[in-house]
C-alpha positions in Angstrom: 0.0 0.3 0.2 1.5 3.7 -0.9 1.9 6.2 1.2 -1.2 8.5 1.9 -1.2 12.2 1.7 -3.8 14.2 3.7 -4.6 17.0 2.4 -6.6 20.4 3.8 -7.9 23.1 1.7 -5.9 26.3 2.1 -7.5 29.7 1.3 -6.2 32.8 0.7 -6.9 36.0 3.0 -10.1 38.0 3.3 -9.8 41.6 4.7 -11.8 43.1 7.5 -11.3 47.1 7.8 -12.4 49.5 10.7 -11.4 51.8 12.9 -9.2 51.7 16.0 -10.8 53.8 18.8 -9.5 54.4 22.1 -11.3 51.4 23.7 -13.7 48.4 22.5 -17.3 49.6 21.5 -20.0 48.7 23.8 -23.9 48.2 23.7 -26.6 46.7 22.0 -25.7 45.0 18.6 -21.9 45.4 19.2 -21.3 43.7 22.2 -24.3 42.9 24.3 -27.2 40.8 23.3 -29.9 42.7 21.1 -32.5 41.9 18.6 -30.4 43.0 15.6 -28.4 40.8 13.2 -24.8 41.8 14.2 -23.5 43.8 10.8 -20.4 45.7 12.1 -17.0 44.3 11.1 -18.3 40.8 10.4 -15.6 38.3 9.7 -17.9 35.5 9.2 -21.3 34.4 8.9 -23.1 31.1 8.0 -26.1 33.1 6.8 -24.1 34.6 3.9 -21.5 31.9 3.6 -23.3 28.6 4.2 -20.2 26.9 5.0 -19.3 25.7 8.8 -15.9 27.1 10.0 -13.9 25.7 13.0 -10.9 27.7 13.1 -10.1 31.0 12.1 -6.6 32.9 11.5 -5.9 36.3 11.3 -3.0 38.9 10.6 -3.9 42.3 12.1 -2.8 45.7 10.5 -2.8 49.4 11.4 -2.9 52.9 9.7 0.2 54.1 12.2 3.8 52.9 13.3 3.3 53.8 16.7 0.5 51.8 17.8 0.2 51.6 21.8 -2.2 49.6 23.9 -3.4 48.2 20.6 -6.0 45.0 20.7 -8.3 43.1 18.9 -11.3 41.0 20.1 -13.3 38.4 18.5 -16.7 38.0 19.2 -19.3 35.0 18.4 -23.0 35.5 17.8 -25.6 32.8 18.1 -29.4 33.5 17.9 -32.3 32.4 20.0 -35.7 32.6 18.3 -38.4 33.9 20.6 -41.9 33.6 20.4 -43.3 36.1 18.6 -40.7 35.6 15.7 -38.1 38.1 17.2 -34.7 36.9 17.4 -32.2 37.8 20.0 -28.6 37.6 19.3 -26.2 36.6 22.0 -22.3 37.5 21.8 -19.6 35.4 23.3 -15.9 36.6 23.5 -14.0 34.0 21.4 -10.4 35.7 21.8 -9.1 38.8 23.2 -5.8 39.7 22.0 -3.0 42.5 22.8 -0.9 43.8 19.8 2.5 45.3 19.5 4.8 46.8 17.2 8.4 45.9 18.3 11.2 48.7 17.0 11.0 52.4 16.8 8.6 54.2 14.8 10.8 54.2 12.1 11.6 50.9 11.9 8.4 49.1 11.9 8.0 47.3 8.8 5.3 49.1 6.2 3.5 47.2 3.3 1.1 48.5 0.8 -2.2 47.1 1.1 -4.9 47.9 -1.4 -3.2 51.2 -2.1 -2.7 52.4 1.5 0.4 52.1 3.5 -0.1 50.0 6.8 2.0 48.3 9.5 1.5 44.7 10.3 2.0 43.9 14.0 5.0 41.6 14.9 3.9 40.7 18.5 0.8 39.3 20.1 -0.1 38.1 23.4 -3.7 36.9 24.7 -5.4 38.6 27.3 -5.9 36.5 30.5 -9.4 34.6 30.8 -10.5 34.3 27.2 -10.4 31.0 25.2 -7.0 29.2 24.4 -5.8 30.5 21.1 -2.6 29.6 19.2 -0.3 32.8 18.7 2.6 33.2 16.4 4.6 35.8 17.8 7.8 36.0 15.6 9.5 38.6 17.8 11.7 36.6 19.8 12.8 34.6 16.4 14.6 37.2 14.8 16.2 40.3 15.8 15.0 42.3 12.9 11.4 41.7 13.8 10.0 42.1 10.2 7.9 38.9 10.2 4.3 39.8 11.2 2.4 38.1 14.1 -0.7 36.0 13.8 -3.3 33.7 15.5 -5.8 31.0 15.4 -8.8 30.9 17.3 -11.6 28.6 17.7 -15.1 29.8 16.2 -16.8 26.5 16.2 -20.5 26.6 17.0 -20.8 30.5 16.1 -23.2 31.7 13.5 -21.3 34.7 13.0 -18.2 36.0 14.0 -17.2 39.8 14.4 -14.2 41.8 15.5 -13.3 44.7 17.3 -10.5 47.0 17.3 -8.6 49.5 19.9 -5.6 51.6 20.3 -4.6 53.8 23.1 -4.6 57.0 20.4 -7.9 56.2 19.2 -7.4 57.7 15.7 -6.1 55.0 13.6 -7.7 52.9 10.9 -6.7 49.3 10.1 -7.8 45.8 10.3 -7.3 42.2 9.8 -6.6 39.8 7.1 -8.3 36.5 8.0 -8.8 32.7 6.4 -10.9 30.2 7.4 -9.2 26.8 8.5 
């Protein structure tokens, strides 16, 4: 019997862009249960994709090379159909990450993404108390710190996944490149 190779489908990245306010947004339809379908910064939705996804891989970017106290949070949403045909959407924190740019403002590597200059983060840690994720933070592997960090988190069981951004300055834009696994 010959060797068997197990293949998994590899997909290219998709992009979700947004603002990096000074703190995570809160409130109905953003991070609290609400009757409105989540529509802000949607990463994944079974309603439009009709495909079940277990893991999501991401790489984050931002428009400034001096990001401080930057972070991203992923929320998984599930619906509950109430009597009277009203749906309640309930969020759960799937993952929460702190992002870092190691190096000085002039040495953080930039790339052109859809015609705009952005800076990829090269360090990531997970906020305590959130579900376990796999992190790839190359800052310890290279003195030049040019490799972008990434992470993989479990989205299994979520009908919709949204992402929130924050940066202490509260004036940046950016987003994530993401791919289902």
